[in-house]
C-alpha positions as CSV (number, residue, x, y, z in Angstrom):
1,M,-54.8,-10.6,-42.5
2,L,-51.6,-9.7,-43.8
3,T,-51.4,-6.5,-42.1
4,I,-51.9,-8.4,-38.6
5,L,-49.2,-11.0,-39.3
6,L,-46.9,-8.1,-40.1
7,V,-47.6,-6.3,-36.8
8,L,-47.1,-9.9,-34.9
9,L,-43.8,-10.3,-36.7
10,G,-42.7,-6.6,-36.1
11,V,-43.9,-7.1,-32.6
12,L,-41.9,-10.4,-32.0
13,Y,-38.9,-9.0,-33.7
14,L,-38.6,-6.2,-31.1
15,L,-39.3,-9.2,-28.6
16,V,-36.5,-10.9,-29.6
17,R,-34.5,-7.8,-30.0
18,A,-35.1,-6.7,-26.4
19,F,-34.4,-10.0,-25.1
20,P,-30.6,-9.1,-24.2
21,Y,-31.5,-5.8,-22.9
22,V,-33.9,-7.3,-20.5
23,A,-31.8,-9.9,-19.3
24,Y,-28.9,-7.4,-19.1
25,N,-31.1,-5.7,-16.4
26,Q,-32.0,-8.9,-14.7
27,A,-28.3,-9.7,-14.3
28,L,-27.8,-6.3,-12.8
29,K,-30.7,-6.5,-10.4
30,Y,-30.5,-10.0,-9.1
31,G,-27.1,-11.2,-10.4
32,M,-26.6,-14.1,-12.3
33,N,-25.1,-17.7,-11.8
34,N,-24.9,-20.0,-14.9
35,R,-22.5,-21.6,-17.4
36,F,-22.4,-18.2,-19.3
37,L,-21.8,-15.6,-16.5
38,E,-21.3,-15.6,-12.8
39,V,-21.8,-12.0,-11.3
40,E,-23.2,-10.5,-8.4
41,K,-25.9,-7.9,-8.3
42,L,-25.1,-4.3,-8.9
43,T,-25.1,-2.8,-5.6
44,D,-25.9,0.9,-4.9
45,V,-22.2,1.2,-3.8
46,M,-21.1,0.1,-7.5
47,K,-23.9,2.4,-8.8
48,E,-22.5,5.6,-7.9
49,T,-19.3,5.6,-9.2
50,G,-17.8,9.2,-10.5
51,D,-15.0,11.8,-10.1
52,Y,-13.5,12.0,-6.7
53,N,-14.2,15.3,-4.9
54,F,-10.7,16.6,-3.8
55,V,-11.9,18.8,-1.2
56,K,-14.2,16.7,1.2
57,M,-14.1,19.5,4.0
58,A,-14.4,23.3,3.3
59,G,-11.9,25.5,5.1
60,L,-8.4,26.9,5.2
61,Y,-5.2,25.5,6.8
62,G,-1.8,27.4,6.2
63,E,1.2,25.2,6.4
64,D,5.1,25.9,6.0
65,K,6.2,23.8,3.6
66,S,10.1,23.9,5.1
67,Y,8.6,21.3,7.6
68,W,8.1,18.9,5.0
69,R,10.6,17.0,2.9
70,T,10.0,14.4,0.1
71,F,11.2,10.9,0.5
72,H,11.1,7.8,-1.7
73,F,9.1,5.5,1.0
74,R,8.2,1.9,-0.5
75,H,6.6,2.4,-3.9
76,F,6.0,6.3,-3.7
77,N,7.5,9.8,-3.4
78,I,5.4,11.0,-0.7
79,P,5.9,14.2,1.9
80,M,7.3,13.3,5.4
81,P,7.1,15.9,8.6
82,V,10.8,16.7,9.5
83,H,11.1,18.5,12.7
84,H,7.5,19.6,12.6
85,P,6.1,21.8,15.4
86,V,2.4,20.3,15.1
87,Y,2.7,16.8,14.2
88,L,4.7,13.4,15.4
89,Y,5.6,10.6,13.7
90,F,5.1,6.9,14.3
91,P,6.2,4.0,12.0
92,Q,3.8,1.3,11.5
93,I,4.4,-2.0,10.1
94,V,1.9,-5.0,9.2
95,R,3.9,-8.3,8.8
96,K,3.1,-10.5,6.4
97,D,4.0,-14.1,5.3
98,K,7.2,-12.9,3.8
99,I,9.4,-9.9,5.2
100,Q,9.5,-8.5,1.5
101,N,5.5,-8.4,1.5
102,S,5.2,-6.6,4.9
103,E,3.0,-3.1,4.8
104,F,4.9,0.3,6.1
105,G,3.4,2.9,7.2
106,V,3.3,5.9,9.4
107,K,0.9,7.4,11.9
108,I,0.9,11.3,12.3
109,T,-0.3,12.7,15.4
110,D,-0.6,15.6,17.2
111,Y,1.7,16.5,20.2
112,R,-0.9,14.9,22.4
113,Q,-0.6,11.8,20.5
114,N,-4.2,11.6,19.0
115,E,-3.9,10.1,15.6
116,V,-4.9,13.1,12.8
117,F,-3.6,11.0,9.7
118,S,-2.1,7.9,8.7
119,F,-0.8,6.0,5.9
120,R,0.0,2.6,4.7
121,V,1.5,1.1,1.6
122,N,-0.6,-2.2,0.8
123,E,0.7,-5.4,-0.8
124,A,0.6,-4.9,-4.8
125,K,-1.8,-7.3,-6.7
126,N,-2.1,-8.4,-10.3
127,F,-4.5,-6.6,-12.5
128,S,-5.2,-9.1,-14.9
129,W,-8.3,-11.8,-16.4
130,D,-8.6,-14.5,-18.3
131,L,-11.7,-13.8,-20.3
132,D,-11.7,-17.6,-21.7
133,K,-12.9,-18.6,-17.8
134,T,-15.8,-16.8,-18.5
135,K,-17.8,-18.4,-21.4
136,L,-20.1,-15.1,-22.2
137,F,-16.5,-13.0,-22.3
138,S,-14.9,-16.0,-24.4
139,L,-17.2,-15.7,-27.5
140,M,-15.4,-13.8,-30.4
141,I,-17.5,-11.2,-30.9
142,F,-17.2,-10.4,-27.4
143,K,-13.9,-11.0,-26.4
144,N,-12.6,-9.1,-29.5
145,H,-14.9,-5.8,-28.4
146,I,-13.5,-6.0,-24.8
147,V,-9.8,-6.4,-26.0
148,S,-10.1,-3.8,-28.2
149,H,-9.7,-1.6,-24.9
150,R,-6.7,-0.6,-23.2
151,P,-5.9,-1.7,-19.9
152,D,-5.9,1.9,-19.1
153,E,-9.3,2.6,-20.5
154,I,-10.5,-0.5,-18.5
155,W,-9.0,0.8,-15.4
156,R,-11.0,4.1,-15.7
157,D,-14.2,2.4,-16.2
158,I,-14.2,0.1,-13.8
159,F,-14.4,3.8,-11.6
160,L,-16.2,6.1,-13.8
161,K,-18.4,4.2,-16.3
162,D,-22.2,4.2,-15.4
163,I,-23.2,0.7,-16.5
164,R,-27.0,1.1,-15.9
165,I,-29.6,1.3,-18.7
166,P,-33.3,2.0,-18.6
167,E,-35.8,0.1,-16.9
168,F,-38.5,-1.2,-19.1
169,E,-41.8,0.4,-18.8
170,W,-45.1,-0.4,-20.9
171,S,-45.9,3.1,-20.6
172,H,-42.6,4.3,-22.6
173,F,-42.5,1.4,-24.6
174,I,-41.2,2.8,-27.8
175,G,-38.8,5.3,-25.9
176,T,-37.3,2.5,-24.1
177,L,-36.8,0.2,-26.9
178,K,-35.3,3.3,-28.5
179,S,-32.8,3.7,-26.0
180,W,-31.9,0.3,-25.5
181,F,-31.4,-0.3,-29.3
182,A,-28.8,2.8,-29.5
183,I,-26.6,0.5,-27.0
184,P,-25.0,-2.1,-29.2
185,E,-25.2,-5.5,-27.6
186,E,-21.3,-6.0,-27.5
187,E,-21.4,-2.9,-25.2
188,L,-23.7,-4.6,-22.9
189,V,-21.5,-7.7,-22.4
190,Y,-18.5,-5.0,-22.1
191,N,-20.5,-3.1,-19.3
192,L,-20.8,-6.9,-17.7
193,F,-17.0,-7.2,-17.9
194,V,-16.6,-3.9,-16.3
195,L,-18.7,-5.1,-13.4
196,V,-17.0,-8.4,-13.0
197,Q,-13.8,-6.2,-12.4
198,R,-15.4,-4.3,-10.0
199,Q,-16.3,-7.0,-8.0
200,K,-12.9,-8.6,-8.4
201,F,-10.4,-6.0,-7.5
202,L,-12.4,-3.6,-5.3
203,P,-12.4,-4.7,-1.5
204,K,-15.8,-6.2,-0.2
205,D,-16.3,-3.3,2.8
206,V,-16.1,-0.8,-0.3
207,K,-18.6,2.2,0.8
208,E,-17.7,4.7,-2.3
209,V,-15.9,4.2,-5.6
210,K,-14.5,7.1,-7.4
211,Y,-11.9,8.1,-9.9
212,F,-9.5,10.8,-9.5
213,S,-8.7,11.9,-13.0
214,P,-5.5,14.1,-12.5
215,K,-3.3,11.1,-11.5
216,K,-5.4,8.6,-12.9
217,I,-6.1,6.7,-9.7
218,G,-8.9,4.7,-8.4
219,A,-10.1,6.4,-5.0
220,I,-12.4,4.5,-2.8
221,E,-13.4,4.8,0.6
222,I,-13.6,1.7,2.7
223,V,-15.2,0.8,6.5
224,D,-13.1,2.1,8.6
225,N,-11.3,0.4,11.7
226,E,-13.6,1.6,14.2
227,T,-16.9,1.1,12.6
228,K,-15.6,-2.6,12.1
229,E,-14.7,-3.0,15.7
230,G,-18.4,-1.7,16.6
231,R,-16.8,1.8,17.8
232,I,-17.8,5.5,16.6
233,Q,-16.5,6.3,13.4
234,N,-14.0,9.2,13.9
235,Y,-12.1,8.5,10.5
236,R,-12.4,8.3,7.0
237,Q,-10.6,5.4,5.7
238,E,-9.5,5.4,2.1
239,Q,-7.4,3.4,-0.8
240,W,-5.6,5.0,-3.6
241,L,-5.2,2.6,-6.3
242,F,-2.4,2.9,-8.5
243,L,-2.3,1.1,-12.1
244,V,1.1,0.4,-13.1
245,D,2.9,-2.1,-15.5
246,G,-0.3,-4.5,-14.7
247,K,-0.3,-4.0,-11.3
248,I,-2.5,-2.5,-8.7
249,Y,-0.4,-1.0,-6.0
250,P,-3.0,0.5,-2.9
251,F,-1.9,3.4,-0.8
252,E,-4.3,3.4,2.2
253,I,-5.0,6.7,4.3
254,R,-7.2,7.5,7.6
255,A,-8.1,11.0,7.8
256,R,-9.8,12.0,10.9
257,L,-13.4,13.4,10.3
258,D,-14.3,17.3,11.4
259,S,-10.2,18.3,11.4
260,I,-9.4,20.9,9.2
261,E,-5.8,19.9,9.6
262,A,-6.7,16.0,8.7
263,E,-8.3,17.5,5.3
264,A,-5.2,19.6,4.8
265,L,-2.9,16.5,5.3
266,R,-5.4,14.5,2.8
267,Q,-5.1,16.9,0.2
268,K,-1.3,17.5,0.6
269,Y,-0.7,13.8,-0.2
270,L,-3.0,13.4,-2.8
271,K,-1.6,16.3,-4.4
272,E,2.0,15.3,-4.3
273,I,2.2,11.6,-4.3
274,E,3.6,10.1,-6.9
275,F,4.4,6.4,-7.9
276,N,8.1,5.4,-7.7
277,Y,9.1,1.5,-7.9
278,T,11.1,0.7,-4.7
279,N,14.9,0.1,-5.5
280,E,17.8,-0.6,-3.3
281,S,19.7,2.0,-4.5
282,S,16.9,4.4,-3.0
283,S,17.9,2.7,0.5
284,T,21.5,3.4,0.2
285,E,20.9,6.9,-0.7
286,L,18.5,7.2,2.2
287,Y,21.0,5.7,4.4
288,N,23.8,7.6,3.3
289,K,21.8,11.0,3.8
290,F,21.1,9.7,7.6
291,K,24.7,9.3,7.7
292,A,25.7,13.2,6.9
293,L,22.9,14.1,9.6
294,P,24.4,15.9,12.7
295,Y,24.0,13.6,15.7
296,E,21.3,15.3,17.1
297,K,19.3,14.8,14.1
298,K,20.0,11.1,14.2
299,I,18.7,10.5,17.5
300,D,15.4,12.3,16.6
301,Q,12.6,12.4,14.5
302,E,14.2,13.3,11.5
303,G,16.8,10.3,11.7
304,M,14.4,8.1,11.9
305,V,12.3,9.1,9.1
306,Y,15.5,8.8,6.9
307,L,16.1,5.2,8.3
308,F,12.6,4.1,8.2
309,S,12.2,5.0,4.6
310,A,15.4,3.5,3.5
311,W,14.1,-0.1,5.5
312,S,11.2,0.1,3.5
313,H,12.7,-0.6,0.4
314,V,14.9,-3.6,1.8
315,P,12.4,-4.8,4.7
316,E,15.0,-8.0,4.8
317,R,18.0,-6.0,5.9
318,K,17.8,-6.1,9.3
319,Q,20.8,-4.1,10.1
320,F,18.4,-0.8,9.1
321,L,15.9,-2.1,11.6
322,R,18.9,-2.5,14.4
323,E,20.2,0.9,13.8
324,M,17.0,2.7,14.2
325,I,16.5,1.3,17.2
326,Q,19.9,1.6,18.8
327,F,19.9,5.5,17.5
328,L,16.4,6.2,18.9
329,E,17.4,4.6,22.2
330,R,20.3,7.5,22.4
331,G,17.7,10.1,21.8
332,K,14.9,11.7,24.4
333,K,11.3,10.9,24.5
334,N,11.4,8.3,21.8
335,E,9.5,5.6,23.6
336,L,6.7,5.7,21.5
337,N,8.5,5.5,18.4
338,I,10.5,2.8,19.1
339,T,7.8,0.5,20.6
340,P,6.3,-0.8,16.9
341,L,9.9,-1.5,16.2
342,Y,10.7,-3.6,19.0
343,E,7.6,-5.4,18.6
344,F,8.5,-6.1,15.0
345,A,12.2,-6.8,15.7
346,R,11.1,-9.1,18.6
347,V,8.7,-11.4,16.5
348,L,10.7,-11.6,13.1
349,Y,14.2,-11.8,14.8
350,G,14.1,-12.9,18.3
351,T,15.2,-10.1,19.7
352,N,14.1,-6.5,20.2
353,F,17.8,-5.1,19.3
354,S,18.0,-3.1,22.5
355,T,21.0,-2.0,23.9
356,D,19.6,-1.5,27.2
357,E,20.1,-4.5,29.3
358,E,16.6,-3.7,31.3
359,I,14.8,-3.2,28.4
360,I,16.4,-5.8,25.9
361,D,13.9,-8.8,25.1
362,E,15.1,-11.7,23.2
363,T,15.0,-15.5,22.8
364,A,17.7,-17.9,24.7
365,T,19.1,-18.7,21.4
366,E,20.0,-15.0,20.5
367,K,20.8,-14.3,23.9
368,L,23.3,-16.8,23.2
369,K,24.5,-15.7,20.1
370,R,25.0,-12.0,21.7
371,K,27.2,-13.2,24.4
372,M,29.4,-15.2,21.9
373,K,29.9,-11.9,20.0
374,E,30.7,-9.7,22.9
375,E,33.3,-12.4,24.0
376,L,34.6,-12.6,20.7
377,K,34.8,-9.0,20.3
378,E,36.9,-8.8,23.7
379,E,39.2,-11.7,22.2
380,L,39.7,-9.7,19.3
381,K,40.4,-6.9,21.3
382,N,43.2,-8.7,23.5
383,V,44.8,-10.3,20.1
384,Q,45.0,-6.4,18.7
385,V,46.6,-5.2,22.0
386,Q,48.1,-7.9,23.9
387,G,48.6,-11.0,21.3
388,P,46.4,-13.9,21.4
389,T,45.5,-15.9,24.2
390,T,45.3,-18.8,22.8
391,D,48.6,-21.0,21.5
392,G,49.0,-20.6,17.7
393,K,51.7,-20.9,14.7
394,F,51.5,-17.8,12.5
395,E,53.9,-17.2,9.6
396,S,53.9,-13.6,11.0
397,E,51.8,-11.0,13.2
398,E,50.1,-9.8,10.2
399,A,49.0,-13.3,9.5
400,K,48.0,-13.8,13.2
401,V,45.8,-10.5,13.0
402,K,44.2,-11.3,9.8
403,Y,43.2,-14.6,11.1
404,Y,41.4,-13.2,13.8
405,L,39.7,-10.6,12.0
406,Q,38.3,-13.1,9.6
407,K,37.1,-15.2,12.5
408,A,35.1,-12.2,14.0
409,K,33.6,-11.4,10.2
410,D,32.7,-15.1,9.9
411,S,30.7,-14.6,13.2
412,G,28.5,-11.8,11.7
413,D,29.7,-9.3,13.8
414,N,30.0,-5.6,12.3
415,L,33.4,-3.9,13.1
416,D,32.7,-1.1,10.9
417,K,33.0,2.2,12.9
418,K,29.6,3.4,14.1
419,E,29.8,6.4,11.5
420,K,30.5,4.4,8.4
421,V,28.5,4.1,5.8
422,I,26.7,0.8,5.6
423,N,27.6,-1.4,2.7
424,V,24.3,-3.0,1.0
425,D,24.9,-6.1,-0.5
């Protein structure tokens, strides 16, 4: 009798010990929604995590490095094509609620204007969590275990950690229990925490979750634009996620499938991209380099690369946009480059900043402002050459000119020479 009782107690003990592991597998399989934890079920996509494959398609493609130059673009140092014999460069802009949060990107095409590769710097988001909002994670034993992991460890585990444990099988009763009991219960809770973070920070349309260890970035494939629109998939669309100082900075790319050139560009960007906080001084430096270019390069793709990169750091400075448009208008065959800039300027500022009377598109208010500036310029010119067109009492000729110069300045007109370095406030 005592033996039977001991056996029953032993079985009961094992069942009690096994309960958290059974509950854990149930949470992964079906999800859980109660006062202790809210988590969606573990999908196949969230299961198959691991190392990101640097090479997606076999093949060789030689590239002359002289066609490329590294630019500080938004939050990244990245290669840009400069007078490339094969690729064309087109700016892309996605306007957000605030101009500072607009998403800047580039589409690279062949000379038939077929998209080969493109990228866009997405809006950053905070990488943070409030453990006290989830009752299970707030329990002190589990909370201490979670916070014992550094943020970069948690970041890596989101993309790499296999959080599955063996399913229970009666035929392998002892073996299953041994494998379960080898995992501390607080580690099970940490795994659930990792799963919650995956579901929180990764897009809903994620297709693959990987981690690129050499650069410590999450590399996820998402549903491409064509598939979303019910069309045939021609591109691989990915987000490369950088964790810096508690924020996630996504860099989204599109690479044409079955294209060695696109694969070479994907590898080039992945190999050379480096995080670098956006700052106004980079904008000034890039603009000054643009000013130092020969005129024929200013009105070509190379000048646009400098100006667009400079503008990406200070989106609220419309003079960059205006100057980019007006220089491109002086060049040849720049219509496709200018079009997205026209559209962005027209929506944001009420004018597309064109100097061509046949192309300019502006609101009535902006047209009135422009005409007033033109009249003021003419008036100032007359003051400087012939004297004022209206009566006035001034102490000297110098005071008279100073008055009209100040008047022009107050109107917002820029009297700097065209080749003068811009003053960034």
